[in-house]
SENUBA-412519 format. One record per residue (C-alpha): residue number from 1; z, x, y. Coordinates in steps of 0.25 Angstrom, whole numbers, plus 5000, padded with zeros to 4 digits. Last residue first. Layout:
REM residues N
+-----+------+------+------+
| num |    w |    u |    v |
+-----+------+------+------+
| NUM |    Z |    X |    Y |
...
+-----+------+------+------+
END
This chain:
REM residues 362
+-----+------+------+------+
| num |    w |    u |    v |
+-----+------+------+------+
| 362 | 4986 | 5067 | 5033 |
| 361 | 4991 | 5053 | 5032 |
| 360 | 4986 | 5041 | 5041 |
| 359 | 4999 | 5035 | 5045 |
| 358 | 5010 | 5046 | 5044 |
| 357 | 4999 | 5056 | 5048 |
| 356 | 4997 | 5049 | 5061 |
| 355 | 5012 | 5047 | 5064 |
| 354 | 5015 | 5062 | 5061 |
| 353 | 5003 | 5067 | 5069 |
| 352 | 5006 | 5059 | 5081 |
| 351 | 5021 | 5063 | 5081 |
| 350 | 5017 | 5078 | 5080 |
| 349 | 5007 | 5077 | 5091 |
| 348 | 5016 | 5069 | 5100 |
| 347 | 5019 | 5080 | 5111 |
| 346 | 5004 | 5083 | 5111 |
| 345 | 5000 | 5069 | 5114 |
| 344 | 5005 | 5066 | 5128 |
| 343 | 4999 | 5079 | 5134 |
| 342 | 4986 | 5078 | 5126 |
| 341 | 4983 | 5063 | 5131 |
| 340 | 4970 | 5059 | 5126 |
| 339 | 4963 | 5047 | 5133 |
| 338 | 4959 | 5035 | 5125 |
| 337 | 4946 | 5032 | 5132 |
| 336 | 4937 | 5020 | 5133 |
| 335 | 4923 | 5024 | 5132 |
| 334 | 4912 | 5019 | 5141 |
| 333 | 4915 | 5028 | 5153 |
| 332 | 4914 | 5040 | 5143 |
| 331 | 4899 | 5037 | 5140 |
| 330 | 4895 | 5033 | 5126 |
| 329 | 4886 | 5045 | 5122 |
| 328 | 4871 | 5044 | 5120 |
| 327 | 4868 | 5047 | 5135 |
| 326 | 4875 | 5061 | 5134 |
| 325 | 4887 | 5061 | 5144 |
| 324 | 4884 | 5068 | 5157 |
| 323 | 4894 | 5078 | 5163 |
| 322 | 4895 | 5079 | 5178 |
| 321 | 4908 | 5072 | 5179 |
| 320 | 4915 | 5081 | 5169 |
| 319 | 4922 | 5071 | 5160 |
| 318 | 4916 | 5077 | 5147 |
| 317 | 4914 | 5072 | 5133 |
| 316 | 4911 | 5080 | 5120 |
| 315 | 4898 | 5080 | 5112 |
| 314 | 4898 | 5095 | 5111 |
| 313 | 4884 | 5098 | 5116 |
| 312 | 4882 | 5087 | 5127 |
| 311 | 4897 | 5085 | 5131 |
| 310 | 4901 | 5100 | 5130 |
| 309 | 4888 | 5104 | 5137 |
| 308 | 4890 | 5094 | 5148 |
| 307 | 4904 | 5100 | 5150 |
| 306 | 4897 | 5113 | 5151 |
| 305 | 4888 | 5109 | 5161 |
| 304 | 4899 | 5101 | 5169 |
| 303 | 4908 | 5113 | 5170 |
| 302 | 4921 | 5112 | 5163 |
| 301 | 4918 | 5123 | 5152 |
| 300 | 4914 | 5133 | 5162 |
| 299 | 4927 | 5133 | 5170 |
| 298 | 4934 | 5135 | 5157 |
| 297 | 4925 | 5146 | 5153 |
| 296 | 4928 | 5154 | 5166 |
| 295 | 4943 | 5151 | 5164 |
| 294 | 4943 | 5157 | 5151 |
| 293 | 4935 | 5169 | 5155 |
| 292 | 4945 | 5172 | 5166 |
| 291 | 4957 | 5170 | 5156 |
| 290 | 4951 | 5179 | 5145 |
| 289 | 4963 | 5182 | 5136 |
| 288 | 4969 | 5168 | 5139 |
| 287 | 4984 | 5170 | 5141 |
| 286 | 4987 | 5157 | 5148 |
| 285 | 4977 | 5149 | 5139 |
| 284 | 4965 | 5141 | 5145 |
| 283 | 4964 | 5127 | 5141 |
| 282 | 4953 | 5117 | 5138 |
| 281 | 4955 | 5103 | 5135 |
| 280 | 4949 | 5094 | 5124 |
| 279 | 4950 | 5079 | 5128 |
| 278 | 4950 | 5068 | 5118 |
| 277 | 4946 | 5054 | 5122 |
| 276 | 4952 | 5044 | 5112 |
| 275 | 4943 | 5032 | 5112 |
| 274 | 4947 | 5018 | 5117 |
| 273 | 4952 | 5005 | 5112 |
| 272 | 4937 | 5000 | 5111 |
| 271 | 4934 | 5011 | 5102 |
| 270 | 4923 | 5021 | 5105 |
| 269 | 4914 | 5021 | 5092 |
| 268 | 4905 | 5032 | 5088 |
| 267 | 4893 | 5029 | 5079 |
| 266 | 4890 | 5037 | 5066 |
| 265 | 4878 | 5038 | 5057 |
| 264 | 4875 | 5053 | 5059 |
| 263 | 4863 | 5056 | 5066 |
| 262 | 4867 | 5071 | 5069 |
| 261 | 4869 | 5067 | 5084 |
| 260 | 4878 | 5056 | 5080 |
| 259 | 4886 | 5065 | 5072 |
| 258 | 4887 | 5075 | 5083 |
| 257 | 4891 | 5064 | 5093 |
| 256 | 4902 | 5060 | 5083 |
| 255 | 4907 | 5074 | 5083 |
| 254 | 4908 | 5073 | 5098 |
| 253 | 4916 | 5060 | 5097 |
| 252 | 4926 | 5066 | 5089 |
| 251 | 4933 | 5057 | 5078 |
| 250 | 4941 | 5045 | 5077 |
| 249 | 4942 | 5032 | 5068 |
| 248 | 4929 | 5036 | 5061 |
| 247 | 4923 | 5025 | 5053 |
| 246 | 4914 | 5025 | 5041 |
| 245 | 4920 | 5036 | 5033 |
| 244 | 4913 | 5046 | 5023 |
| 243 | 4900 | 5042 | 5030 |
| 242 | 4896 | 5056 | 5034 |
| 241 | 4896 | 5052 | 5048 |
| 240 | 4909 | 5045 | 5047 |
| 239 | 4917 | 5057 | 5041 |
| 238 | 4909 | 5067 | 5050 |
| 237 | 4915 | 5060 | 5062 |
| 236 | 4929 | 5060 | 5056 |
| 235 | 4928 | 5075 | 5054 |
| 234 | 4926 | 5080 | 5068 |
| 233 | 4940 | 5074 | 5072 |
| 232 | 4946 | 5083 | 5061 |
| 231 | 4956 | 5082 | 5050 |
| 230 | 4951 | 5069 | 5044 |
| 229 | 4959 | 5057 | 5039 |
| 228 | 4951 | 5046 | 5032 |
| 227 | 4957 | 5032 | 5036 |
| 226 | 4963 | 5023 | 5026 |
| 225 | 4964 | 5011 | 5035 |
| 224 | 4979 | 5011 | 5035 |
| 223 | 4980 | 5022 | 5045 |
| 222 | 4973 | 5012 | 5055 |
| 221 | 4985 | 5003 | 5055 |
| 220 | 4995 | 5014 | 5059 |
| 219 | 4985 | 5019 | 5069 |
| 218 | 4986 | 5006 | 5076 |
| 217 | 5001 | 5006 | 5076 |
| 216 | 5000 | 5020 | 5082 |
| 215 | 4995 | 5014 | 5095 |
| 214 | 4982 | 5010 | 5101 |
| 213 | 4980 | 5018 | 5113 |
| 212 | 4991 | 5029 | 5111 |
| 211 | 4989 | 5030 | 5096 |
| 210 | 4974 | 5031 | 5099 |
| 209 | 4976 | 5042 | 5109 |
| 208 | 4985 | 5049 | 5099 |
| 207 | 4974 | 5048 | 5088 |
| 206 | 4964 | 5054 | 5097 |
| 205 | 4973 | 5066 | 5101 |
| 204 | 4977 | 5069 | 5087 |
| 203 | 4962 | 5067 | 5082 |
| 202 | 4958 | 5077 | 5093 |
| 201 | 4969 | 5087 | 5089 |
| 200 | 4965 | 5086 | 5074 |
| 199 | 4973 | 5088 | 5061 |
| 198 | 4985 | 5079 | 5062 |
| 197 | 4977 | 5069 | 5071 |
| 196 | 4969 | 5065 | 5058 |
| 195 | 4954 | 5062 | 5061 |
| 194 | 4950 | 5048 | 5057 |
| 193 | 4940 | 5042 | 5046 |
| 192 | 4938 | 5028 | 5042 |
| 191 | 4932 | 5020 | 5030 |
| 190 | 4945 | 5019 | 5021 |
| 189 | 4948 | 5006 | 5028 |
| 188 | 4937 | 5002 | 5038 |
| 187 | 4936 | 4988 | 5033 |
| 186 | 4951 | 4985 | 5035 |
| 185 | 4949 | 4984 | 5050 |
| 184 | 4959 | 4994 | 5057 |
| 183 | 4947 | 5002 | 5063 |
| 182 | 4944 | 4990 | 5071 |
| 181 | 4957 | 4992 | 5079 |
| 180 | 4951 | 5006 | 5084 |
| 179 | 4940 | 4998 | 5090 |
| 178 | 4925 | 4997 | 5088 |
| 177 | 4924 | 4998 | 5073 |
| 176 | 4910 | 4997 | 5067 |
| 175 | 4906 | 4984 | 5061 |
| 174 | 4895 | 4980 | 5071 |
| 173 | 4890 | 4995 | 5070 |
| 172 | 4888 | 4994 | 5055 |
| 171 | 4898 | 5004 | 5048 |
| 170 | 4893 | 5013 | 5036 |
| 169 | 4880 | 5018 | 5042 |
| 168 | 4885 | 5018 | 5056 |
| 167 | 4897 | 5028 | 5052 |
| 166 | 4908 | 5025 | 5062 |
| 165 | 4915 | 5031 | 5075 |
| 164 | 4928 | 5031 | 5082 |
| 163 | 4933 | 5040 | 5093 |
| 162 | 4938 | 5053 | 5098 |
| 161 | 4931 | 5055 | 5111 |
| 160 | 4929 | 5068 | 5117 |
| 159 | 4933 | 5076 | 5129 |
| 158 | 4929 | 5090 | 5134 |
| 157 | 4935 | 5102 | 5141 |
| 156 | 4947 | 5094 | 5145 |
| 155 | 4956 | 5101 | 5156 |
| 154 | 4968 | 5110 | 5153 |
| 153 | 4980 | 5117 | 5160 |
| 152 | 4979 | 5111 | 5174 |
| 151 | 4992 | 5104 | 5173 |
| 150 | 4985 | 5090 | 5176 |
| 149 | 4977 | 5092 | 5163 |
| 148 | 4963 | 5087 | 5166 |
| 147 | 4957 | 5074 | 5161 |
| 146 | 4963 | 5065 | 5172 |
| 145 | 4957 | 5075 | 5183 |
| 144 | 4943 | 5073 | 5179 |
| 143 | 4936 | 5086 | 5175 |
| 142 | 4927 | 5090 | 5187 |
| 141 | 4938 | 5097 | 5194 |
| 140 | 4940 | 5106 | 5182 |
| 139 | 4928 | 5114 | 5185 |
| 138 | 4936 | 5121 | 5197 |
| 137 | 4945 | 5127 | 5187 |
| 136 | 4960 | 5128 | 5186 |
| 135 | 4970 | 5133 | 5175 |
| 134 | 4983 | 5132 | 5170 |
| 133 | 4984 | 5141 | 5157 |
| 132 | 4988 | 5134 | 5144 |
| 131 | 4997 | 5142 | 5135 |
| 130 | 5010 | 5134 | 5138 |
| 129 | 5010 | 5127 | 5124 |
| 128 | 5010 | 5114 | 5131 |
| 127 | 4998 | 5118 | 5139 |
| 126 | 4990 | 5124 | 5128 |
| 125 | 4993 | 5111 | 5119 |
| 124 | 4988 | 5103 | 5131 |
| 123 | 4975 | 5110 | 5132 |
| 122 | 4973 | 5111 | 5117 |
| 121 | 4975 | 5096 | 5114 |
| 120 | 4960 | 5094 | 5110 |
| 119 | 4953 | 5107 | 5111 |
| 118 | 4950 | 5119 | 5120 |
| 117 | 4955 | 5133 | 5121 |
| 116 | 4952 | 5144 | 5132 |
| 115 | 4956 | 5158 | 5131 |
| 114 | 4959 | 5160 | 5116 |
| 113 | 4962 | 5174 | 5110 |
| 112 | 4977 | 5174 | 5113 |
| 111 | 4983 | 5186 | 5106 |
| 110 | 4998 | 5186 | 5103 |
| 109 | 4994 | 5185 | 5088 |
| 108 | 5003 | 5173 | 5087 |
| 107 | 4997 | 5167 | 5099 |
| 106 | 4983 | 5169 | 5094 |
| 105 | 4987 | 5162 | 5081 |
| 104 | 4992 | 5150 | 5088 |
| 103 | 4979 | 5149 | 5096 |
| 102 | 4972 | 5148 | 5083 |
| 101 | 4981 | 5136 | 5079 |
| 100 | 4979 | 5129 | 5092 |
|  99 | 4964 | 5130 | 5091 |
|  98 | 4965 | 5124 | 5077 |
|  97 | 4972 | 5112 | 5083 |
|  96 | 4961 | 5110 | 5093 |
|  95 | 4950 | 5111 | 5082 |
|  94 | 4943 | 5124 | 5082 |
|  93 | 4932 | 5132 | 5089 |
|  92 | 4933 | 5146 | 5093 |
|  91 | 4925 | 5151 | 5105 |
|  90 | 4921 | 5164 | 5111 |
|  89 | 4915 | 5165 | 5125 |
|  88 | 4910 | 5179 | 5129 |
|  87 | 4911 | 5180 | 5144 |
|  86 | 4900 | 5188 | 5152 |
|  85 | 4889 | 5178 | 5148 |
|  84 | 4896 | 5168 | 5157 |
|  83 | 4885 | 5157 | 5159 |
|  82 | 4878 | 5159 | 5146 |
|  81 | 4891 | 5162 | 5139 |
|  80 | 4897 | 5148 | 5143 |
|  79 | 4885 | 5140 | 5139 |
|  78 | 4884 | 5147 | 5126 |
|  77 | 4899 | 5145 | 5123 |
|  76 | 4898 | 5130 | 5127 |
|  75 | 4886 | 5128 | 5118 |
|  74 | 4894 | 5135 | 5106 |
|  73 | 4906 | 5127 | 5109 |
|  72 | 4900 | 5113 | 5110 |
|  71 | 4891 | 5108 | 5099 |
|  70 | 4891 | 5120 | 5090 |
|  69 | 4906 | 5123 | 5091 |
|  68 | 4912 | 5109 | 5092 |
|  67 | 4923 | 5110 | 5103 |
|  66 | 4938 | 5113 | 5098 |
|  65 | 4939 | 5125 | 5107 |
|  64 | 4944 | 5139 | 5108 |
|  63 | 4938 | 5147 | 5119 |
|  62 | 4938 | 5162 | 5120 |
|  61 | 4933 | 5169 | 5133 |
|  60 | 4926 | 5183 | 5135 |
|  59 | 4923 | 5194 | 5144 |
|  58 | 4936 | 5196 | 5150 |
|  57 | 4931 | 5204 | 5162 |
|  56 | 4920 | 5195 | 5165 |
|  55 | 4929 | 5183 | 5164 |
|  54 | 4938 | 5190 | 5175 |
|  53 | 4926 | 5191 | 5184 |
|  52 | 4921 | 5177 | 5181 |
|  51 | 4935 | 5171 | 5184 |
|  50 | 4937 | 5179 | 5197 |
|  49 | 4923 | 5175 | 5202 |
|  48 | 4926 | 5160 | 5199 |
|  47 | 4939 | 5161 | 5206 |
|  46 | 4934 | 5167 | 5219 |
|  45 | 4937 | 5155 | 5227 |
|  44 | 4952 | 5154 | 5222 |
|  43 | 4956 | 5144 | 5211 |
|  42 | 4964 | 5153 | 5202 |
|  41 | 4971 | 5145 | 5191 |
|  40 | 4965 | 5152 | 5179 |
|  39 | 4963 | 5166 | 5186 |
|  38 | 4977 | 5167 | 5190 |
|  37 | 4984 | 5163 | 5177 |
|  36 | 4975 | 5172 | 5170 |
|  35 | 4979 | 5184 | 5179 |
|  34 | 4993 | 5181 | 5178 |
|  33 | 4993 | 5183 | 5163 |
|  32 | 4998 | 5171 | 5155 |
|  31 | 5010 | 5172 | 5146 |
|  30 | 5008 | 5166 | 5132 |
|  29 | 5015 | 5153 | 5128 |
|  28 | 5027 | 5155 | 5119 |
|  27 | 5038 | 5147 | 5126 |
|  26 | 5028 | 5136 | 5128 |
|  25 | 5022 | 5136 | 5114 |
|  24 | 5036 | 5135 | 5108 |
|  23 | 5040 | 5124 | 5117 |
|  22 | 5027 | 5116 | 5113 |
|  21 | 5030 | 5118 | 5098 |
|  20 | 5044 | 5113 | 5100 |
|  19 | 5039 | 5101 | 5108 |
|  18 | 5030 | 5097 | 5097 |
|  17 | 5016 | 5102 | 5099 |
|  16 | 5011 | 5100 | 5084 |
|  15 | 5003 | 5094 | 5073 |
|  14 | 4990 | 5090 | 5079 |
|  13 | 4989 | 5103 | 5088 |
|  12 | 4992 | 5111 | 5075 |
|  11 | 5006 | 5116 | 5074 |
|  10 | 5009 | 5125 | 5062 |
|   9 | 5002 | 5137 | 5068 |
|   8 | 5007 | 5134 | 5082 |
|   7 | 5021 | 5137 | 5079 |
|   6 | 5018 | 5150 | 5072 |
|   5 | 5010 | 5154 | 5084 |
|   4 | 5022 | 5151 | 5094 |
|   3 | 5031 | 5159 | 5085 |
|   2 | 5022 | 5171 | 5085 |
|   1 | 5022 | 5171 | 5100 |
+-----+------+------+------+
END
């Protein structure tokens, strides 16, 4: 167990998951209690009653998430505790790779605290490490099948675009870039910001999607544009909002919504080639301390009212058929998607990071 944690400490999501690391995960995965297995996959008519009874005994659930605290996690927690006052919900917010690091510390201590975790790449990471618990919920039927893990280990809690934007005070609308190819224009040299995939799981996923759609040849050309490299996908929207840079190559759409609501002089661009569509799955762990409460929470988070809350308050997207997009947002149907591919990406993490750093630096 200690060896597993030590391996994880030097292996953030954006730097690891080689075959050797996955093998260590698989051989070191925590054993699952039989009761947890049963309740997480149970489909009988008394399922809800059994879950509630078990959750009352457990009395709490711990959730690790990459969602924004004030705009998403706090409203989500308040809604959950209002419906289930007998379950105390505790959350911890961090970027996906920091969630992984914290999990490693818990494994080292041989005391798993987290019940449910959510974030870019977290679901697939848990599967490859042998820590994800196969589960079933009637709520998952509302999520399109193509967005669900066929192995039934995870389902996206939320989705978001990872796209371009610009400062409207520095860039006139008729001069703004509309495609990735436009970013190669010499006039943008030294005026752009981009999130570095060596530090962010979302940036890693988005960069991988761009490399698949346009190619590494494009990224090599882009690297000659003197682009500011930032360690967080929340930092690039701030860079253009402040006027430090004029154009954002990529960044979180939900952070852009926050800047727009704050009256910052920014505008989102959905490139004609397509915009990376990033999923953030939720996974329940095999040795979750509170398996019943974990399942109650996961059932809750996939309901239409909660998905609507995540869209309205958190600025994210949802594919739930009953969720309505705010009128001031570009509808999903009008945006060309570059779908993420966690199963295809994770084995290539080291290669992607090495290629990118060679081109753009640290």
